[in-house]
C-alpha positions as CSV (number, residue, x, y, z in Angstrom):
1,M,48.9,16.8,-12.9
2,K,48.1,13.6,-10.9
3,Q,47.4,15.7,-7.8
4,K,44.9,17.8,-9.8
5,T,43.2,14.8,-11.2
6,L,43.0,13.1,-7.8
7,L,41.5,16.4,-6.3
8,A,38.9,16.5,-9.1
9,I,37.9,12.9,-8.4
10,M,37.6,13.6,-4.7
11,L,35.5,16.7,-5.3
12,F,33.2,14.9,-7.7
13,T,32.7,12.0,-5.2
14,A,31.9,14.4,-2.4
15,L,29.3,16.2,-4.5
16,I,27.6,12.9,-5.4
17,G,27.6,11.9,-1.7
18,C,26.1,15.2,-0.7
19,N,23.4,15.0,-3.3
20,T,22.6,11.4,-2.3
21,A,22.4,12.4,1.4
22,N,20.1,15.3,0.6
23,K,17.8,13.3,-1.6
24,Q,14.6,12.5,0.3
25,A,12.8,9.2,0.1
26,A,9.7,9.1,-2.1
27,L,6.5,9.9,-0.1
28,I,3.4,7.8,-0.8
29,L,0.1,8.9,0.8
30,I,-2.3,6.1,1.5
31,S,-5.9,7.2,2.1
32,K,-6.6,4.4,4.7
33,D,-4.7,1.2,5.3
34,Y,-6.3,-1.7,7.2
35,N,-3.7,-3.7,9.1
36,S,-1.0,-1.7,7.3
37,N,-1.3,-4.2,4.4
38,I,-0.6,-1.6,1.7
39,N,2.4,-0.1,3.6
40,S,3.9,-3.6,4.0
41,W,3.3,-4.5,0.4
42,L,5.0,-1.4,-1.0
43,K,7.9,-1.4,1.5
44,K,8.6,-5.1,0.8
45,I,9.2,-4.0,-2.8
46,D,11.1,-0.8,-2.0
47,P,12.2,-0.4,1.7
48,E,13.4,3.2,1.0
49,I,10.0,4.7,0.4
50,T,8.1,6.6,3.1
51,T,4.3,6.2,3.5
52,K,1.7,8.2,5.4
53,V,-1.9,7.4,6.1
54,F,-3.9,10.4,5.0
55,Y,-7.0,9.6,7.1
56,T,-5.1,10.2,10.3
57,I,-3.5,13.5,9.3
58,P,-5.0,16.6,10.9
59,T,-7.0,18.6,8.4
60,D,-4.7,21.7,8.7
61,S,-1.7,19.5,7.6
62,M,-3.3,17.8,4.6
63,E,-2.3,20.5,2.1
64,Y,1.3,20.2,3.2
65,Y,1.4,16.4,2.7
66,L,-0.4,16.7,-0.6
67,Q,2.2,19.2,-1.9
68,H,5.0,16.8,-0.9
69,A,3.4,13.6,-2.2
70,D,5.2,11.6,-4.9
71,G,2.4,9.0,-5.2
72,I,-1.1,8.4,-3.9
73,V,-2.9,5.1,-3.1
74,I,-6.6,5.0,-2.4
75,G,-7.3,1.8,-0.4
76,G,-10.2,-0.5,0.2
77,G,-13.0,-0.1,2.7
78,E,-16.5,1.1,3.2
79,D,-19.1,1.7,0.4
80,V,-19.0,5.1,-1.3
81,N,-22.0,7.2,-0.4
82,P,-24.4,6.8,-3.4
83,L,-25.4,10.5,-3.0
84,L,-22.0,11.3,-4.6
85,Y,-23.1,9.7,-7.9
86,N,-26.7,10.9,-7.6
87,K,-28.3,7.5,-6.9
88,H,-30.4,8.1,-3.9
89,E,-32.4,4.9,-4.6
90,Y,-29.3,2.8,-3.9
91,D,-29.0,3.8,-0.2
92,S,-30.7,0.7,1.1
93,L,-28.2,-1.5,-0.8
94,C,-25.2,0.2,0.6
95,D,-23.4,-0.1,3.9
96,K,-23.2,3.0,6.1
97,P,-20.8,5.4,4.4
98,D,-17.9,7.3,5.9
99,N,-18.6,10.8,4.5
100,Y,-15.3,12.2,5.9
101,R,-13.3,9.5,4.1
102,D,-15.2,10.2,0.9
103,S,-14.4,13.9,1.1
104,I,-10.6,13.4,1.7
105,E,-10.3,10.8,-1.0
106,F,-12.0,13.2,-3.5
107,L,-9.3,15.7,-2.4
108,M,-6.5,13.2,-2.9
109,I,-7.8,12.0,-6.3
110,N,-8.3,15.6,-7.6
111,H,-4.9,16.6,-6.4
112,A,-3.2,13.7,-8.1
113,M,-4.9,14.2,-11.4
114,K,-4.4,18.0,-11.4
115,H,-0.6,17.6,-10.7
116,N,0.1,14.4,-12.7
117,I,1.0,12.4,-9.6
118,P,0.9,8.6,-9.9
119,L,-2.4,7.3,-8.4
120,L,-3.4,3.8,-7.7
121,G,-7.0,2.9,-6.5
122,I,-7.6,-0.4,-4.8
123,C,-11.1,-1.9,-4.6
124,R,-13.1,1.0,-3.1
125,G,-10.3,3.1,-4.4
126,N,-11.0,2.0,-7.9
127,Q,-14.7,2.8,-7.4
128,I,-14.3,6.2,-5.8
129,M,-11.8,7.2,-8.6
130,N,-14.6,6.6,-11.0
131,V,-17.2,8.5,-8.9
132,A,-14.9,11.5,-8.4
133,N,-14.6,11.9,-12.1
134,G,-18.3,11.6,-12.9
135,G,-18.9,7.9,-13.1
136,T,-21.4,5.7,-11.2
137,L,-21.3,2.4,-9.3
138,I,-23.3,-0.8,-9.0
139,P,-24.3,-0.8,-5.4
140,D,-24.6,-4.6,-5.0
141,I,-23.3,-7.1,-7.5
142,P,-25.5,-10.1,-6.4
143,T,-28.6,-7.9,-6.9
144,F,-27.5,-6.6,-10.3
145,Y,-25.8,-9.8,-11.5
146,P,-28.2,-12.5,-10.2
147,N,-27.0,-15.1,-12.8
148,S,-23.3,-14.6,-12.3
149,N,-21.4,-17.8,-11.3
150,I,-18.6,-15.7,-9.6
151,S,-18.6,-14.9,-5.9
152,H,-17.2,-11.4,-5.6
153,R,-16.9,-11.9,-1.9
154,Y,-14.8,-15.0,-2.2
155,K,-12.7,-15.8,0.9
156,N,-9.7,-17.4,-0.9
157,D,-7.0,-15.7,-2.9
158,S,-7.7,-17.0,-6.4
159,A,-11.4,-16.0,-6.9
160,H,-11.4,-15.6,-10.7
161,Y,-9.2,-14.5,-13.6
162,I,-9.6,-11.2,-15.4
163,I,-9.9,-10.3,-19.1
164,P,-7.7,-7.3,-20.0
165,A,-9.0,-4.8,-22.5
166,Q,-6.9,-4.5,-25.7
167,G,-4.3,-1.8,-25.3
168,S,-4.8,-1.4,-21.6
169,W,-2.1,-0.8,-19.0
170,I,-2.4,-4.4,-18.0
171,N,-1.6,-5.6,-21.6
172,K,1.3,-3.1,-21.9
173,E,2.9,-3.5,-18.4
174,L,2.2,-7.0,-17.0
175,T,3.8,-10.1,-18.5
176,F,1.3,-12.8,-17.8
177,D,-1.0,-14.7,-20.1
178,T,-3.6,-15.3,-17.4
179,I,-4.1,-13.2,-14.3
180,W,-5.9,-14.6,-11.3
181,V,-7.1,-12.2,-8.6
182,N,-8.8,-12.2,-5.2
183,S,-12.3,-10.7,-4.8
184,H,-13.5,-9.1,-1.6
185,H,-16.2,-6.6,-2.6
186,H,-20.0,-6.3,-3.4
187,Q,-19.8,-3.1,-5.4
188,S,-18.2,-2.2,-8.7
189,V,-17.9,0.4,-11.4
190,D,-21.0,0.9,-13.5
191,A,-21.0,3.9,-15.9
192,I,-17.4,4.8,-16.7
193,A,-16.2,8.4,-15.9
194,P,-15.9,10.3,-19.2
195,N,-12.1,10.7,-19.0
196,F,-11.5,7.0,-18.0
197,K,-11.8,3.7,-19.8
198,V,-12.1,0.0,-18.8
199,A,-8.8,-1.8,-18.5
200,A,-10.1,-5.2,-17.5
201,Y,-13.3,-7.2,-16.9
202,A,-14.2,-10.3,-14.9
203,P,-15.7,-13.2,-16.9
204,D,-19.2,-12.1,-15.8
205,S,-18.4,-8.6,-17.2
206,V,-18.0,-6.9,-13.9
207,V,-15.4,-4.1,-14.3
208,E,-12.1,-5.1,-12.7
209,S,-9.8,-2.2,-13.6
210,I,-10.1,1.3,-15.0
211,E,-7.4,3.8,-16.2
212,L,-7.2,7.4,-17.3
213,R,-8.1,7.5,-21.0
214,H,-5.1,9.7,-21.9
215,G,-2.7,8.4,-19.3
216,S,0.6,8.8,-21.2
217,L,1.8,11.6,-18.9
218,T,1.4,9.7,-15.6
219,F,0.0,6.5,-14.1
220,I,-3.6,6.8,-12.9
221,V,-5.3,3.4,-12.6
222,G,-7.6,1.5,-10.4
223,V,-8.0,-2.3,-9.7
224,Q,-11.0,-4.0,-8.2
225,W,-8.9,-6.7,-6.5
226,H,-6.4,-6.4,-3.6
227,P,-2.8,-6.8,-4.8
228,E,-1.5,-5.9,-1.3
229,S,-3.1,-9.1,0.0
230,L,-1.6,-11.4,-2.7
231,N,1.9,-12.9,-2.5
232,D,2.5,-13.5,-6.2
233,N,4.4,-12.2,-9.2
234,V,1.4,-10.2,-10.5
235,S,1.1,-8.3,-7.2
236,Y,4.9,-7.7,-7.2
237,Q,4.8,-6.3,-10.7
238,I,1.9,-3.9,-10.0
239,G,3.6,-2.6,-6.9
240,K,7.0,-2.3,-8.7
241,L,5.3,-0.5,-11.6
242,F,3.6,2.0,-9.4
243,I,6.9,2.8,-7.5
244,N,8.8,3.0,-10.7
245,K,6.3,5.5,-12.1
246,I,6.8,7.6,-9.0
247,K,10.6,7.6,-9.3
């Protein structure tokens, strides 16, 4: 009887070991990652994840990686082409766009939303998530907010605090009374995409975060600031939350 029990325990242990060995690390696709800041941020939270920069993947391999993605991050960078939100008159207020990047980020966003894959947009990522779903952008904050006392291209980390919307993912998931963020951008969300809602504002009413209006099935949010560049508990909680939603 003891031998049978011991044999059963050994078999059970072997099966668990086999399943653990065969389990692949979560794959997170990052659209573009300057100085590998997003990769470093996420791997500091969970060293076992695998990341891949989508911008450098050959186009004939993109579908393969999308099908195997467990999470998607749209990073910061160049201005979104205003033609994508039908604002031709904004062209002179925008930097030169990267049309290739715009196209692959549309692809990533649409795939994540279609297949309920956790999606995090950072700065430009927050903006293009809104555009990809039918929203518009403010092309230059100083031009459209001339009386604001906030510099949205502030060089230091703590540029301003944010005001979470009632019932937002920030209210539900983050455990801080006041959240200070950095601010390295000149564009922001304007008209909100129909299936999204505002999750947070800056004190001057610039939109600081958006989220899927009916986001109970997955985690699809954007933030205007750069959590990957902050070394604080808020940044850690956001990264941890994203990874937990993936797992």
